[in-house]
LUMTOR-271266 format. One record per residue: residue in three letters; residue number from 1; x, y, z of N, C-alpha, C, CB in turn. Coordinates in steps of 0.001 Angstrom, whole numbers, always signed. Glycine has a CB too. Example, Ala and Ser with C-alpha at 12.3 -4.5 7.8 and 13.67 -1.06 7.14 Angstrom:
LUMTOR-271266
{rec 'ALA' 1 {+13190 -5690 +7800} {+12300 -4500 +7800} {+13200 -3300 +7800} {+11308 -4473 +9046}}
{rec 'SER' 2 {+12850 -2250 +7080} {+13670 -1060 +7140} {+12900 +30 +7870} {+14084 -598 +5725}}
This chain:
LUMTOR-271266
{rec 'MET' 1 {+1149 -1387 +336} {-102 -12 +23} {+1083 +1139 +25} {-1665 +361 +1633}}
{rec 'GLU' 2 {+394 +1943 -771} {+1328 +3399 -1166} {+1160 +4177 +90} {+705 +4450 -2635}}
{rec 'ASN' 3 {+1704 +5236 +646} {+1464 +6533 +1628} {+1201 +7431 +1278} {+2248 +6985 +2301}}
{rec 'ILE' 4 {+354 +8379 +1784} {+287 +9593 +1131} {-175 +10275 +2264} {-562 +9695 -153}}
{rec 'ARG' 5 {+483 +11743 +2643} {+51 +12579 +3374} {-695 +13827 +3214} {+818 +12737 +3827}}
{rec 'ILE' 6 {-1393 +14100 +3578} {-2532 +15531 +3463} {-2681 +16231 +4288} {-3835 +15407 +3291}}
{rec 'SER' 7 {-2043 +17445 +4116} {-2743 +18527 +5108} {-3268 +19639 +4523} {-1845 +19082 +6111}}
{rec 'VAL' 8 {-4436 +20439 +5403} {-5439 +21503 +4900} {-4770 +22398 +5800} {-7191 +21295 +5067}}
{rec 'SER' 9 {-4617 +23778 +5114} {-4019 +24817 +5885} {-5117 +25985 +5692} {-2444 +25201 +5356}}
{rec 'GLU' 10 {-5831 +26523 +6222} {-6501 +27862 +5825} {-6665 +28817 +6999} {-7931 +27611 +5211}}
{rec 'GLY' 11 {-6866 +30207 +6916} {-6612 +31159 +7373} {-8148 +31572 +8325} {-6056 +32026 +6204}}
{rec 'GLY' 12 {-8145 +32505 +8905} {-9705 +32683 +9329} {-10790 +32790 +7821} {-9821 +34365 +10371}}
{rec 'GLN' 13 {-11702 +33302 +8643} {-13055 +33512 +8150} {-12720 +34428 +6637} {-14083 +34426 +9452}}
{rec 'GLU' 14 {-11905 +35354 +6783} {-11525 +36134 +5603} {-10689 +35707 +4745} {-11078 +37193 +5871}}
{rec 'ASP' 15 {-10190 +34628 +4925} {-9063 +34001 +4023} {-9976 +33236 +3402} {-7754 +33169 +4684}}
{rec 'VAL' 16 {-10138 +33527 +1934} {-10837 +32602 +1322} {-10041 +31354 +480} {-11672 +33379 +492}}
{rec 'VAL' 17 {-8872 +31215 +872} {-8099 +29914 +128} {-7750 +29164 +944} {-6904 +30100 -662}}
{rec 'SER' 18 {-7930 +28070 +489} {-7577 +26342 +1511} {-6532 +25883 +574} {-9160 +24793 +1641}}
{rec 'ILE' 19 {-5173 +25822 +1124} {-3827 +25026 +979} {-3735 +23552 +1211} {-2880 +25561 +1885}}
{rec 'VAL' 20 {-3951 +22754 +191} {-3963 +21495 +380} {-2613 +20897 +38} {-5017 +20956 -322}}
{rec 'ARG' 21 {-1742 +20699 +917} {-414 +20188 +917} {-74 +18734 +487} {+29 +20351 +2176}}
{rec 'VAL' 22 {+30 +18065 -503} {-2 +16713 -579} {+1738 +15935 -864} {-1151 +16450 -1854}}
{rec 'ASP' 23 {+1935 +14847 +70} {+3169 +14093 -229} {+3128 +12866 -307} {+4071 +14266 +542}}
{rec 'GLY' 24 {+3409 +12096 -1463} {+3520 +10778 -1319} {+3168 +11060 -3146} {+2394 +9789 +2}}
{rec 'VAL' 25 {+2777 +9414 -3117} {+2312 +9206 -4912} {+476 +9242 -5086} {+2980 +7194 -5606}}
{rec 'ILE' 26 {+98 +9867 -5909} {-1193 +10222 -5948} {-1590 +9001 -7111} {-1443 +11950 -6341}}
{rec 'ASP' 27 {-2007 +7840 -6631} {-2305 +6819 -7451} {-3877 +6365 -7524} {-1450 +5746 -7022}}
{rec 'THR' 28 {-4207 +4969 -7896} {-5235 +4804 -7888} {-5857 +4201 -6309} {-5335 +4094 -9038}}
{rec 'LEU' 29 {-4919 +3649 -5415} {-5100 +3751 -3978} {-5463 +4982 -3115} {-4027 +3357 -3521}}
{rec 'THR' 30 {-4577 +5902 -3685} {-4165 +6980 -2564} {-5391 +8324 -3357} {-1891 +7475 -2592}}
{rec 'ALA' 31 {-5639 +8229 -4234} {-6604 +9252 -4918} {-7681 +9665 -3957} {-7309 +8640 -6236}}
{rec 'VAL' 32 {-8033 +8319 -3731} {-9418 +8207 -2794} {-9308 +9383 -1665} {-9548 +6536 -1930}}
{rec 'LYS' 33 {-8396 +9315 -980} {-7905 +10213 +568} {-8062 +11377 -81} {-6151 +10049 +1384}}
{rec 'LEU' 34 {-7348 +11791 -1605} {-7446 +13193 -1877} {-9069 +13564 -2138} {-6469 +13547 -3195}}
{rec 'GLU' 35 {-9621 +13061 -2745} {-10756 +13180 -3247} {-11730 +13748 -2026} {-11124 +11849 -3884}}
{rec 'GLU' 36 {-11690 +12833 -619} {-12300 +13178 +370} {-11995 +14326 +904} {-12257 +12387 +1112}}
{rec 'VAL' 37 {-10676 +14481 +1012} {-10301 +16083 +1290} {-10903 +16999 +675} {-9039 +16460 +1018}}
{rec 'LEU' 38 {-10703 +16764 -471} {-11465 +17590 -1665} {-13182 +17692 -1339} {-11197 +16663 -3301}}
{rec 'ASP' 39 {-13871 +16541 -1332} {-15167 +16829 -1001} {-15516 +17564 +476} {-15820 +15547 -1115}}
{rec 'ARG' 40 {-14749 +17304 +1508} {-14925 +17995 +2673} {-14581 +19616 +2364} {-13985 +17310 +3805}}
{rec 'LEU' 41 {-13632 +20089 +1861} {-13481 +21298 +1592} {-15069 +22068 +845} {-12130 +21255 +656}}
{rec 'LEU' 42 {-15237 +21189 -148} {-16679 +21753 -931} {-17900 +21848 -357} {-17071 +20982 -2006}}
{rec 'LYS' 43 {-17877 +21188 +392} {-18927 +20765 +1713} {-19003 +22175 +2098} {-18302 +19586 +3136}}
{rec 'ARG' 44 {-18287 +22547 +2734} {-17832 +23520 +3590} {-17875 +24972 +2882} {-16424 +23122 +4048}}
{rec 'GLY' 45 {-18041 +24821 +1675} {-18243 +26284 +757} {-16873 +26362 +784} {-19164 +27803 +1398}}
{rec 'ARG' 46 {-15444 +25904 +709} {-14241 +26096 +302} {-14009 +25810 -1032} {-13465 +25479 +1019}}
{rec 'PHE' 47 {-14092 +26822 -2054} {-13863 +26679 -3347} {-12782 +27456 -4085} {-14966 +26894 -3876}}
{rec 'ASN' 48 {-11935 +27851 -3251} {-10447 +28562 -3831} {-9602 +27364 -3449} {-9812 +30231 -2978}}
{rec 'ILE' 49 {-9118 +26792 -4083} {-8142 +25648 -3463} {-6759 +25682 -4494} {-9010 +23894 -3494}}
{rec 'ILE' 50 {-5631 +25522 -3479} {-4118 +25565 -3900} {-3881 +24035 -3618} {-3018 +26723 -2937}}
{rec 'LEU' 51 {-3420 +23336 -4600} {-2914 +22159 -4247} {-1457 +22310 -4236} {-3375 +21111 -5095}}
{rec 'ASP' 52 {-661 +22086 -3451} {+740 +22079 -2936} {+1246 +20938 -3379} {+918 +22178 -1473}}
{rec 'LEU' 53 {+2005 +20622 -4337} {+2571 +19323 -5050} {+3949 +19155 -5025} {+2237 +19257 -6455}}
{rec 'ALA' 54 {+4429 +19682 -3964} {+5689 +19860 -4000} {+6461 +18416 -3602} {+5977 +21051 -3095}}
{rec 'GLY' 55 {+5765 +17790 -2713} {+6166 +16189 -2292} {+5482 +15478 -3306} {+5643 +15593 -700}}
{rec 'VAL' 56 {+5200 +15238 -4186} {+4514 +14651 -4926} {+5284 +14055 -6629} {+3383 +15652 -4927}}
{rec 'ASP' 57 {+5652 +12701 -6007} {+6655 +12612 -7309} {+6003 +11855 -8568} {+8086 +11741 -6891}}
{rec 'TYR' 58 {+4509 +11414 -8098} {+3989 +10830 -9370} {+2552 +10990 -9322} {+4369 +9333 -9581}}
{rec 'ILE' 59 {+1835 +11350 -10674} {+16 +11206 -10506} {-215 +10687 -11279} {-1007 +12246 -10523}}
{rec 'SER' 60 {-1360 +9357 -11134} {-1676 +8895 -11888} {-3015 +8963 -12716} {-1386 +8160 -11497}}
{rec 'SER' 61 {-3586 +8821 -13666} {-4845 +9273 -14358} {-5753 +9633 -13170} {-5528 +8098 -15368}}
{rec 'ALA' 62 {-5756 +8685 -12468} {-6540 +8321 -11093} {-6793 +9907 -10516} {-5457 +7195 -9847}}
{rec 'GLY' 63 {-5524 +10345 -10511} {-5232 +11507 -9642} {-5790 +12280 -10469} {-3812 +11892 -9211}}
{rec 'TRP' 64 {-5150 +12653 -11907} {-5401 +13948 -12539} {-6910 +13703 -12482} {-4679 +14253 -14103}}
{rec 'GLY' 65 {-7480 +12736 -12977} {-9249 +13113 -12852} {-9840 +13226 -11876} {-10141 +12302 -13322}}
{rec 'ILE' 66 {-9300 +13309 -10357} {-9890 +14044 -9264} {-10018 +15335 -9626} {-9179 +13971 -8059}}
{rec 'PHE' 67 {-8704 +16010 -9782} {-8689 +17546 -10200} {-9726 +17921 -11073} {-7429 +17956 -10897}}
{rec 'ILE' 68 {-9489 +17451 -12284} {-10338 +17580 -13789} {-11903 +17233 -13363} {-9701 +16258 -15163}}
{rec 'SER' 69 {-12249 +16118 -12803} {-13401 +15994 -12447} {-14257 +17218 -11574} {-13276 +14853 -11832}}
{rec 'ARG' 70 {-13532 +17952 -10718} {-14319 +18828 -9467} {-14277 +20116 -10221} {-13465 +18945 -7737}}
{rec 'ILE' 71 {-13036 +20438 -11558} {-12897 +21583 -11752} {-14459 +22436 -12179} {-11786 +21560 -12744}}
{rec 'LYS' 72 {-15316 +21808 -12747} {-16491 +22690 -13327} {-17379 +22783 -12041} {-17370 +21961 -14746}}
{rec 'GLU' 73 {-17426 +21920 -11216} {-18445 +22293 -10187} {-17789 +23081 -9258} {-19108 +21134 -9494}}
{rec 'ILE' 74 {-16582 +23385 -9306} {-15885 +24498 -8441} {-15875 +25672 -8922} {-14592 +24295 -8160}}
{rec 'ARG' 75 {-15899 +25527 -10335} {-15959 +27022 -10945} {-17268 +27568 -10967} {-15461 +27111 -12402}}
{rec 'GLU' 76 {-18121 +26681 -10969} {-19736 +27217 -10920} {-19805 +28063 -9570} {-21015 +25796 -10848}}
{rec 'SER' 77 {-19535 +27305 -8399} {-19436 +28135 -7548} {-18600 +29404 -7272} {-19336 +27522 -6883}}
{rec 'LYS' 78 {-18054 +29761 -8222} {-16740 +30953 -8592} {-15741 +30748 -7814} {-17030 +32551 -8371}}
{rec 'GLY' 79 {-15113 +29345 -7772} {-13882 +29212 -7546} {-12971 +28569 -8280} {-13817 +28838 -6630}}
{rec 'ASP' 80 {-11753 +27949 -7977} {-10845 +27345 -8869} {-9894 +26370 -8361} {-10157 +28292 -9470}}
{rec 'ILE' 81 {-9008 +25691 -8920} {-8259 +24813 -8219} {-6887 +25561 -8966} {-8652 +23023 -8447}}
{rec 'LYS' 82 {-5822 +25526 -7956} {-4555 +25813 -8619} {-3470 +24866 -8249} {-4119 +27180 -8314}}
{rec 'LEU' 83 {-2447 +24792 -9056} {-1600 +23798 -8860} {-100 +24809 -8518} {-1618 +22685 -10301}}
{rec 'ALA' 84 {+565 +24233 -7306} {+1763 +24973 -7244} {+2825 +24116 -6895} {+1687 +26063 -6342}}
{rec 'ASN' 85 {+4001 +24132 -7016} {+5250 +23556 -6707} {+5431 +22153 -7121} {+5472 +23655 -5347}}
{rec 'MET' 86 {+5002 +22178 -8484} {+4768 +20481 -9026} {+6471 +20475 -9291} {+3454 +20095 -10876}}
{rec 'VAL' 87 {+6959 +19019 -9347} {+8254 +18717 -9574} {+8436 +18423 -10994} {+8681 +17656 -8746}}
{rec 'PRO' 88 {+9448 +18273 -11737} {+9728 +18197 -13057} {+9040 +17312 -13716} {+10911 +17994 -13276}}
{rec 'ASN' 89 {+8776 +16028 -12914} {+8281 +14955 -13739} {+6873 +15030 -13634} {+8790 +13596 -13362}}
{rec 'VAL' 90 {+6127 +15511 -12413} {+4968 +15825 -12588} {+4459 +16782 -13502} {+4654 +16051 -11640}}
{rec 'LEU' 91 {+5292 +18235 -13617} {+4919 +19014 -14385} {+5135 +18864 -15954} {+5369 +19974 -13907}}
{rec 'GLU' 92 {+5898 +17640 -16257} {+6272 +17191 -17640} {+5221 +16640 -17791} {+7458 +16353 -17948}}
{rec 'ILE' 93 {+4370 +15709 -17102} {+3238 +14650 -17585} {+1599 +15756 -17732} {+3079 +13087 -16040}}
{rec 'TYR' 94 {+1757 +17063 -16697} {+504 +17813 -16593} {+788 +18788 -18108} {+359 +18803 -14878}}
{rec 'GLU' 95 {+1959 +18965 -18738} {+2063 +19571 -20015} {+1739 +18908 -20963} {+3126 +19976 -20303}}
{rec 'LEU' 96 {+2075 +17794 -21155} {+2061 +16388 -22180} {+528 +16280 -22479} {+2701 +14735 -21345}}
{rec 'LEU' 97 {-216 +15993 -20952} {-1258 +15857 -20761} {-2565 +16838 -21646} {-1103 +15933 -19475}}
{rec 'GLU' 98 {-1673 +18076 -21434} {-2474 +19298 -21722} {-3400 +20172 -20918} {-3148 +18989 -22571}}
{rec 'PHE' 99 {-3119 +19509 -19840} {-3837 +20336 -18694} {-3663 +21529 -18195} {-3783 +19836 -17730}}
{rec 'ASP' 100 {-2694 +22193 -18690} {-2424 +23561 -18829} {-3476 +24265 -19442} {-1270 +23776 -19526}}
{rec 'ASN' 101 {-4217 +23497 -20206} {-5421 +24290 -20904} {-6520 +24207 -19933} {-5925 +23656 -22392}}
{rec 'ILE' 102 {-6406 +23864 -18913} {-7644 +23431 -17980} {-7437 +24037 -16824} {-7838 +21910 -17690}}
{rec 'LEU' 103 {-6215 +23724 -16004} {-5951 +24117 -14789} {-4595 +24719 -14616} {-6149 +23083 -13975}}
{rec 'ASN' 104 {-4731 +26180 -13929} {-3444 +26843 -13814} {-2222 +26389 -12728} {-3823 +28197 -13524}}
{rec 'ALA' 105 {-978 +26214 -13272} {+185 +26148 -12391} {+1000 +27227 -12062} {+972 +25332 -12831}}
{rec 'PHE' 106 {+1405 +27108 -10944} {+2284 +28163 -10366} {+3637 +27364 -9575} {+1297 +29143 -9224}}
{rec 'ASP' 107 {+4775 +28330 -9594} {+6017 +27834 -9347} {+5766 +27581 -7541} {+7343 +29033 -9926}}
{rec 'ASN' 108 {+4963 +28564 -7066} {+4958 +28477 -5655} {+3547 +28978 -4655} {+6181 +29313 -5321}}
{rec 'ILE' 109 {+3177 +28815 -3728} {+2134 +29298 -3232} {+1921 +30658 -3244} {+2052 +28904 -2177}}
{rec 'ASN' 110 {+2880 +31236 -2977} {+2594 +32826 -3052} {+1840 +33433 -4557} {+4207 +33620 -2878}}
{rec 'SER' 111 {+2624 +32935 -5400} {+2070 +32990 -6674} {+504 +32545 -7131} {+2947 +32246 -7344}}
{rec 'ALA' 112 {+480 +31583 -6519} {-846 +30928 -6811} {-1790 +31628 -6103} {-936 +29470 -6458}}
{rec 'LYS' 113 {-1763 +32068 -4518} {-2282 +32669 -3951} {-2823 +33780 -4462} {-1737 +32743 -3205}}
{rec 'SER' 114 {-1801 +34760 -4939} {-2072 +36242 -5498} {-2762 +35732 -6580} {-751 +37306 -5907}}
{rec 'SER' 115 {-2911 +35012 -7729} {-3919 +34816 -8673} {-5403 +34497 -8033} {-3441 +33686 -9574}}
{rec 'PHE' 116 {-5492 +34543 -6931} {-7279 +34584 -6134} {-7223 +36123 -5790} {-7617 +33391 -4263}}
{rec 'GLY' 117 {-6403 +36889 -5886} {-6329 +37964 -5359} {-6071 +38306 -3751} {-7329 +38381 -5781}}
{rec 'ALA' 118 {-5850 +36790 -3264} {-5176 +36871 -1838} {-4096 +37416 -1563} {-4938 +35832 -1340}}
{rec 'PRO' 119 {-3603 +38125 -210} {-2484 +38429 +418} {-1450 +37390 +169} {-2744 +38623 +1772}}
{rec 'PRO' 120 {-131 +37130 -150} {+749 +36086 -230} {+1042 +35571 +1326} {+2062 +36583 -1031}}
{rec 'GLU' 121 {+1311 +34297 +1335} {+2021 +33737 +2741} {+2960 +34426 +3336} {+2676 +32522 +2626}}
{rec 'SER' 122 {+2971 +34914 +4613} {+3919 +35401 +5375} {+3890 +34627 +6830} {+3717 +36911 +5440}}
{rec 'ALA' 123 {+5140 +34578 +7451} {+5170 +34264 +8745} {+4093 +35137 +9503} {+6567 +34439 +9252}}
{rec 'PRO' 124 {+3290 +34653 +10527} {+2224 +35014 +11381} {+3110 +35800 +12356} {+1327 +33747 +12014}}
{rec 'SER' 125 {+2846 +37135 +12331} {+3722 +37901 +13418} {+2669 +38199 +14773} {+4372 +39535 +12680}}
{rec 'LYS' 126 {+1813 +37864 +14674} {+700 +37997 +15915} {+331 +36899 +16356} {-560 +38646 +15640}}
{rec 'LYS' 127 {-16 +36541 +17470} {-778 +35414 +18254} {-1951 +35255 +17541} {-1118 +35712 +19785}}
{rec 'LYS' 128 {-2863 +36134 +17324} {-4018 +36280 +16727} {-3958 +35770 +15442} {-4421 +37525 +16743}}
{rec 'ASP' 129 {-2921 +36096 +14770} {-2814 +35333 +13192} {-2401 +33848 +13580} {-1438 +36106 +11996}}
{rec 'GLN' 130 {-1811 +33489 +14643} {-1483 +32162 +14819} {-2580 +31335 +15229} {-470 +32047 +15704}}
{rec 'ALA' 131 {-3363 +32070 +15980} {-4595 +31230 +16671} {-5835 +30869 +15481} {-5353 +32301 +18055}}
{rec 'ALA' 132 {-5927 +32050 +14332} {-6664 +31751 +13362} {-6201 +30913 +12337} {-7038 +32736 +12926}}
{rec 'ARG' 133 {-4817 +30325 +12303} {-4667 +29462 +11346} {-4935 +28082 +11781} {-3449 +29607 +10823}}
{rec 'VAL' 134 {-5676 +26980 +10733} {-6237 +25996 +10972} {-5682 +24969 +10113} {-7491 +26195 +10919}}
{rec 'SER' 135 {-5194 +24160 +10538} {-4260 +23048 +9961} {-5238 +21214 +10411} {-2293 +23323 +11022}}
{rec 'THR' 136 {-5212 +20812 +9188} {-5803 +19504 +9792} {-4807 +18411 +8841} {-7785 +19328 +9514}}
{rec 'ILE' 137 {-4422 +17163 +9495} {-3909 +15988 +8704} {-4492 +14763 +8575} {-2827 +15676 +9090}}
{rec 'VAL' 138 {-4126 +14583 +7506} {-5192 +13115 +7080} {-3482 +12304 +6487} {-7028 +13511 +5193}}
{rec 'GLU' 139 {-3756 +11267 +7233} {-2620 +10239 +6642} {-3006 +8927 +6291} {-1526 +9998 +7596}}
{rec 'GLU' 140 {-2592 +8408 +5419} {-2742 +6848 +5217} {-1466 +6177 +5720} {-2982 +6431 +3612}}
{rec 'LEU' 141 {-1698 +5507 +6817} {-649 +4756 +7697} {-436 +3351 +7144} {-1132 +4643 +9262}}
{rec 'PRO' 142 {+841 +2939 +7444} {+1370 +1700 +6945} {-74 +558 +7992} {+3539 +1515 +7489}}
{rec 'SER' 143 {-180 -45 +7599} {-1233 -1306 +8294} {-257 -1744 +9625} {-1559 -2998 +6984}}
{rec 'GLY' 144 {-1308 -1792 +10799} {-464 -1834 +12223} {-276 -482 +12758} {+1049 -2482 +12072}}
{rec 'LEU' 145 {-876 +609 +12552} {-383 +1889 +13279} {-1614 +2136 +13524} {+485 +3074 +12570}}
{rec 'VAL' 146 {-1762 +2788 +14550} {-3138 +3275 +15148} {-2950 +4781 +14357} {-3272 +3306 +17177}}
{rec 'PRO' 147 {-4145 +5115 +13757} {-4655 +6384 +13044} {-4211 +7189 +14255} {-6415 +6494 +12551}}
{rec 'GLY' 148 {-4143 +8418 +14046} {-3632 +9703 +15228} {-3111 +9589 +15961} {-4250 +10354 +15927}}
{rec 'LEU' 149 {-2178 +8431 +16192} {-1033 +8429 +17369} {+334 +8156 +16426} {-1311 +7009 +18728}}
{rec 'GLY' 150 {+48 +7420 +15420} {+1556 +7127 +14972} {+2275 +5941 +15704} {+2458 +8434 +15243}}
{rec 'VAL' 151 {+1713 +5302 +16602} {+2494 +4117 +16844} {+1653 +2776 +16717} {+3116 +4229 +18240}}
{rec 'GLY' 152 {+2382 +1679 +16835} {+2015 +322 +16760} {+1015 +3 +17690} {+3097 -519 +16937}}
{rec 'LYS' 153 {+249 -793 +17053} {-650 -1417 +18102} {+68 -2346 +19312} {-1677 -2342 +17295}}
{rec 'ASN' 154 {-179 -2253 +20308} {+220 -3279 +21317} {-533 -4147 +21926} {+707 -2810 +22213}}
């Protein structure tokens, strides 16, 4: 079983952009986890999504299919999916498949965030800013590990 780590960061209510950081391989098995995360965001009305793919070495057709299948619904809700930080191998496939005609890609998170009209990321300087930051982590763990604890069953 492949491992995937997905974390979602979003600011307070005034910040309309959700950043989904993915690490691992997005294939038929792990794409389901990513789809669950996107579903939760959409159900909460979070339609401006940046997928930070810096830690992704490979995306199968199932992974690309998730992005493409959701884009119409998201755009109808006045949102968008932006891709950021693709490694060269993933970027090459993205361009080869001509997904650059459908999804916008950016070299970094700040560029992607600015394309939504949001201010770029900066280190929070106030405790209030730090408290507003929400982070949720979803992990696909190797069998035998207890989810949430990261330790083996005893």
